[in-house]
Every structure is written in structure tokens, then in C-alpha cells.
C-alpha positions, 0 to 999 in steps of 0.5 A: 500500500502506498504511503500516506500523505496528510489525512488520506493516502495516495492511492490511485484515485487519489492523486497528489497534485503538486502545486494544486491548491487545497481542496480543488477537484479540478484537473490540471487543465480545468478553467477556473470558475468565472473564465471564459467557457464554452457556454454549452459545457456543463456547469460546474458542480456546487458540491463538487466533492463526493465523500464515498464509502468504498467497499474494501476489505482492507481494515487499515483503510476503514474511513471514508474517501474523497472523489471529485463529482464530474459535472455530467454526474452532479444531479445522480451522485447523491447521498445514498446512491451506489457508484463506482471509483478507483480505489487501490488500482482496482474498480470498485463499488461504494456509496456516496454518504456525503456531498462536500464544497471543499476537499480535506485531501490536499491533492487532485481528487480522482473522479467518480467514475460512474453512478451504479443506480439512482436509488438512494439505498444508503440512508443517514440512519443506516450510515450511523447505525452501520458505524455504531454496529462496527465499533461495538464488535471491532469490525469494519464500515464495509463489513457491516454494510455488506450486511445491511445493504443487499447487493442490487437487482436491476430487474427488480428496481424497474419492476416496481419503479412506476409503482414508486413514482404513482406512490411518491405523487399520490401519497397524503403529506408528500412523497413517500420516498422522503425520510423522517429524520432521526429523533435522537432526543426520543428514547424507549421509555419506561415499561407498561403498567397495569391497567383495567383495560380489557386485554388485547388478543394474545395479552390477557395472561399479562396484566401490563399487556393492555397498557403496553398496546395503548402505550404503542397506539398513542405513538409512545416508545415502551421498552419491555423484556417480555417472558412469555407464558407457555400457549400449547403452540395456539396461534392466539399465543405469542404470534397474536401478541406480536401482531397486536403489538405491530398493529398498534404501532401501525395504527399511530402511523409508524413502522415496525420490525420484527425478527424471528429465527426460522421461516416456521416462526415467520409463517406463524407471525405472518398468518397473525398479521394477516388478520390484524393488519392485511397481507399488504401492509408488511413484507418478508425479508428472508435469505431463502426469498432469492436476489430478486425477491428479496431485493424487491421486499428491501426497496419496498420498505425503502420507498415506503410502500410498506411500513412492517417488515418481517424476517430472519436476522437481515431484517434487522437492518431493514430501512423502515421509515419512521420506525415505531417498534423493533422487536424480536422472539427467542434471543438465545436461538442461534439463527440470530447470530450473524455467521459473517464478520463482524458477527453481530447479533440481532439484539444489539442492532436492534437496541441500537436502532431503538435508541437512534430512533426513538423506537419501542422495544420488545424482546420475547421468548419462553426463556431469557438469555443472560444478556436480556437480564442484564439489561432488566437488572439494570433498568434498561428493560422492565420485566413483562411476564404473566400473572401466573403461569401454574394454569398454563404451564405443562406438569413437568416430572423428572424421570428417576427422581423422588417416588418415582426412584423407589418405584422404578429403581432403574428409571435413572439408567433407562433411556425410556423408563416405565413413567416416560413409556406410560406418558406415551401410552396415555397420551395416545388415547388423547392426542399427539405425543411429542418426544424430543431427541438431542441428536440427529442421525441413527448413532451418533456416537459410539464407545467401548462396551467394557469402559464407556471410552468413546471410539475414535478414527484411528486415521483422523481421531474423529467420532465414529457413528453408525448411519443406519441399522446393518452398515459399518460404523465409519468416521463422522469427519474424514468417512473412513470405515471403523478398523476395528482396532481395540480399545486403547484404554482397556483393550476391548473390541466390542462397541455399544452406542453412546448417542442415539439419534432420531432415526434409532429413536423413531425404529425403537418407538415403532417397535414399542407402540405398534400400530401408532403412527410415527413422524419424524421431524429434523433439520433438513426435513422439518414438519411445520405442524401435524393434526391433533390426531394420535401420533408419535412425533420424533423431533430434534430441537428447533425442528419440533412441529406444532400440534393442533390443540397442543401435545397430549404428552412430552418427552425430552430424552438424553437430558444429559446431552444438552447439559454436557455441551461444552460452553458457557451458555450450556445450561441457559441454552438446555433450558431453552431447548427443553422449554421450547418443546414443553411449551407446545404441550397442553396446560397440565399434560405430562412432560417427562425429562429423562436423563438427568440427575435429580433436578435439586442439583442442576439449576437448569432442571429446577428451572424448568420443574419450576417454570421459571426461566428468569430465575435461571437467568438471574443465578447465572448472571450473579455468578458471572458477574462475581467471576468477571464472565460475559456479559459482565465483562466483554470478551473476544476470542482470536483464532488462527495459525500459532504463529498469527495468534501468538503475535496477536497475543504479544500485541494485546498483552503488551498494550500496543492496541489499548491498555486494560486487557486481560489476554487468557492463552493462547491454547490449541483447540480442535480445527475441525473435520479436514484440519491439517494445520494446528489452530490456536486460540486466545481469549481477550477480556476487558480488565476490571478498570475497563469501562464500556462507554454508551454509544457515541452521540455521532459517530463518523461514517468511517473510522471509529473511536470506540475505546476498550476491547472493541478498539483493540480488535479493530487496531489489531485488524488494521495493523495485520492488514497494513502490513499484509501479514500471512496466515488466517486470524478470526477475532469476534467479540461476544462469541455465542457460546464461549468455552472457558 
């Protein structure tokens, strides 16, 4: 990379002209204003400088750059449009974020080469939001911009251009395309208070539900952490409650964004919105729509054709005009965490949107994450819950506990003890029965029959599995068949199943309950719903179908498999998955948890039996605050080849990228099924004295100034980019499931 001049690098496209006056956008042969010129020549732009956010992966150039606006592009190169410019010797895409009268760069500016589209897609609100999200996660503006603005689709633009012009001229109060200004002084207010009004649809179990909806209808912006009561999968449950909130905001003339984890949840909310506001009042924004349909939906929101957007995590950046409500469901679901750098979570994106726009904020779920509980205890979000869940919740039993252990001594060790077998048998007399199995496949793990040591592949040390009955066990990583070598611990050669998947469970249940219909739902083959007639439904976590009128009984098998997962959030995640299945069960119907010790020794089991998820969230948060673990102290992981990680550890530990950081490691980690090179990881967290400031009042579109850990990660990435460091290094703040 060429050396930098004052304020701006001397890249191709930003040529330094000796003798050129500061801020000139003219070339050496351009006549000065006021000189004799051809009357047919284009007028000199009044704002001749365009500030462009360039689509670049270079972390050390995370700031906007100045370009000259040719006279023939003066009317088209408006702030927010896509352009092409020359940058670092290449022609790249970018967005105009500002027009100026004078440049800060002292040399001659390269011109904007082309305006790709006249569509203003990058609004001032999105510029500020993307900058804040980038600074919060230690990323670059360009990385977040790729997540926020979908790729252009020319046919989609042309398909709705005519309708956009018509709406712009006919809409009352001016063109719908004009953006309302941000309302920085208006922040989400305190939560709703209980009132004696009749409860709106979906909110009858909640004393404060009527007040919440009334305040949304009045144009106010309340905020709440909503702990949803179990509803047996009824459309009158959480989908109706969210639709009612969106309809209230819609009636006040404002827009809404609702983010949900998967397409089944989106379908359920869409059905509720059809009744609440009508199918023409909202759009769905999901990745599975395809490029054209997705861009059309995005443009519909941008142009003001609709003011309600529902969808997956990409919908969090939807350009909704006059935003009045941001909401998301099931905060702990992995699908709400972006897998691409800088790995933002929907939670943080929507929280910042609410602060920037003064919108209402509503986060709901059957359980509560530790991060949301921190907001509650800090006073940022009032607690919104049902008055009593006793009449709504199912009846939870732990197999092998208390008097059940005395009546069935083998219950604690059996995969399906007698109490579970009876629950299925009795439930089939009344309707469908749900069996949740933590793992997919047939036999997802094998171990030694004698000593229970897991069997590993002789070639790559991967776990062995059995894909189906009558086949040879093979490695889950490299696919090589089992060599049959003796156990490395005891020398035994016999194998036993250690992890049973949904396919083997279906086989066993079919033999135990002959004549019963068996339905299997798993990732890649998810069944959205089942009728209310008797059937055994076997599902992996997250794939449970909704049953008409709820399930007559639910079994949660192999509970140890969820509790034994590595990671800081293992207990909270286990409760979330159990509760998601149990909440689909009819009120008072049995839910049997199998494969865990007595609940008195395990907080997640205790929280399920009591149906009190907030109790577990409070307990987890208190423990983490005492130990300095996330979210009490922000933490990042840095993963890569040993040499790169070692250099990063040295720079972070010596304070080269900022003081007040604790560096743990590096240590080797399992690289994955096809890893041939060693992989190391270090954990970095803010020190005890580090203070994380609130969001900046007016962050600039390029270059962050966030102190602490995020700034250190930005500096680390920038230093590697500047020196073109070899190897690969992945830095992630707030990893979703930190394994300490």
C-alpha cells in the first residue's frame, strides 16, 4: 500500500497534484470558475466533492474517501446512491455518504467513474447504525454495510419503479420516499403499567399487556423484556401478541421491524398479521426469497410502500421509515447471530436502532438469555410476564426422581423408563405425543462396551457413528470405515451406542408402540405442523412441529446430552431447548425429562420443573458478575494459525492496541474435521478497570473511536492489514457460546 499523505492515502484514484490548491476537484487543464468557457459546457457542481464509503476488505482503510464529482454526474451522485470509483488500482463499488463544497485532501481528487443506480439505498440512519455496529464488534464499516444493504438487482428496481413514482405523487403529506429525521432525543421510555382495560389479543395472561398496547397506539415508545407464557403452540399465543403490538404501532402511523429465528416462526407471525393488519401491509425479508424477491421486498420498505418488515436476522437492518417498534423473538436462538464478520447479534443491532430512532423495543421468548437479564437488572428493560403460569404450563416430571426412584429403581439409567413409557401410552389416547431427541442420525456416537471410552477414528481421531442399521460404523469427519482396532484404554473390541439419534429412536418407538403413526422432524426435513389425531412425533431441538390443540404429552430424552455441551451457556441453552418443546404441550399435560440427575442439583432442571426461566437467568448473571465472565466483562476470541495468534497475544498483552486487557492463552483447539494445520485460540477480555462507554452521539461513517476491547480488535485487524500479514486470524467479540 502506498504511503499516506496528510489525511488521505495516495492511492490510485486520489492523486496528489503538486502545486494544486487544497480542496480542488479540478484537473490541471480545467479552467477556473469565472473564466471564459463554452456556454454548452456542463456547469461546475456546487458540491464538487463526494465522500464515498468504498467496499474494501482492507481493515486499515476503514474510513471514507473523497472523489471529484464530474459535472455530468452532479445530479445523480446524491448521498446514498451506489457508485463505482478507482481505489488501490482497482475499480470498486461504493456508496456516496456526503457531498461537500471543499475537500480535506490537499491533492487532486480522482473522479467518480459511474453512478450505478439512482436509487438512494444508504440512508443517513443506516450510515450511523452501521458505524455503531462496526465499532461495537470491532469490525469495519464495509463489513457491516454488506450485511445491511443487499446486492442490487436491476430487474427488481425496474419492476417497481412505476409504482414507486405513483405512490410518491399520490401519498398524502408528501412523497413517501422522503425519510423522516432521526429523533435522538426520544428514547424508549419505561415499561407499561397495569391497567384495568380489556386485554388485547394475545395479551390476556399479562397484567401490563393492555397498557403496553395502549401506549404503542398512542405513539409512545415503551420497552419490555417479555417472558412469554406457554401457549401449546396456539395462534392466539405469542404470534397474536406480536401481531397486536405491530398493529398498534401501525395504527399510530409508524413502522415496525420484527425478527424471528426461522421460517416457521415467520410463517406463524405472518398468519397473525394477515388478520391484524392485512397481507398487503407488510413484507417478509428472508434469505430464502432469492436475490430478486429479497431486493424487491427491501425496496418496498425503502420507498415507503410498506412500513412493516418481518423476517430473519437480515431484516434487522431493513430501511423502515419512521420506525416505531423493533422486536425479536427467542433471543437465545443461534440463528439470530450473524455468522459473517463482524458477527453482530440481532439483539445489539435492534437495541441501537431503538436508541437512534426513539422506537419501542420488545424482546420476547419462553426463556431469557443472560444478556437480556442484564438489561432488566440494569433498569434498561422492564420485566413483562404473566401473572401466573401455573394454569398454563404443563406438568413437568423428572424420571428417576423422588418417589419414582423408589417405584422404578432402573428409571435413572433407562433411556425410556416406565414413567415415560406410560406418558406416551396414555397420551396417545388423547392426541399426538412429542419426543425430543437432542441428536440427529441413527447412532451418532459409539463407545467401548467394557469401559465406555468413546471410539475414535484411527486416521483423524474423529468420532465414529452408525448411519443406519446393518452398515459398518464410519468416521463422522473423514468417512473412513471403522478399522476395528481394540480400545486404547482397556483393549476391548466390543462397541456400544453412546449417542442415539432421532432415526434410531423412531425405530425403537415403532417397536414399543406397534400400530402408532410415527412422524420424524429434523433439520433438513422439518415438518411445520401435525394434526390433533394420535401420533408419535420425534423431533430434534428446533424442529418440533406445532400440534393442533397442543401435544397430549412430551418426552425430553437424553437430557445429559444438552447439559454436557461445552460452553458457558450450556445450562441456559438446555433450558431454552427443553422449554421450546414443553411449551407446545397442553396445559396440565405431562412433560417427562429423562436422563438427568435429580433436579435439586442442577439449576436448569430446577428452572424447568418450576417453570421459572428468569430465576436461572438471574442466577447465571450473578455468578458471571462475580467471576468477571460475559456479559459482565466483554470478551473476544482470536483464532488462527499458531504464529499469527502468538503475535496477536503479544500485541494485546503489552498494550500495543490499548491498555486494560486480560489475555488468556493461547491454547490449541480442535481445528475441525478437515484441519491439517494446528489451530490456536486466545481469549481476551476487558480488565476490571475497563469501562465500556454508551454509544457515541455522532459517530462518523468511516473510522471508529470506540475505546476498550472493540477498539483493540479493530487496531489488531488494521495492523495486520497494513503489513499484509500472512496466515489467517479470526477475531470475534461476544462469541455466542464461549468455552472457557
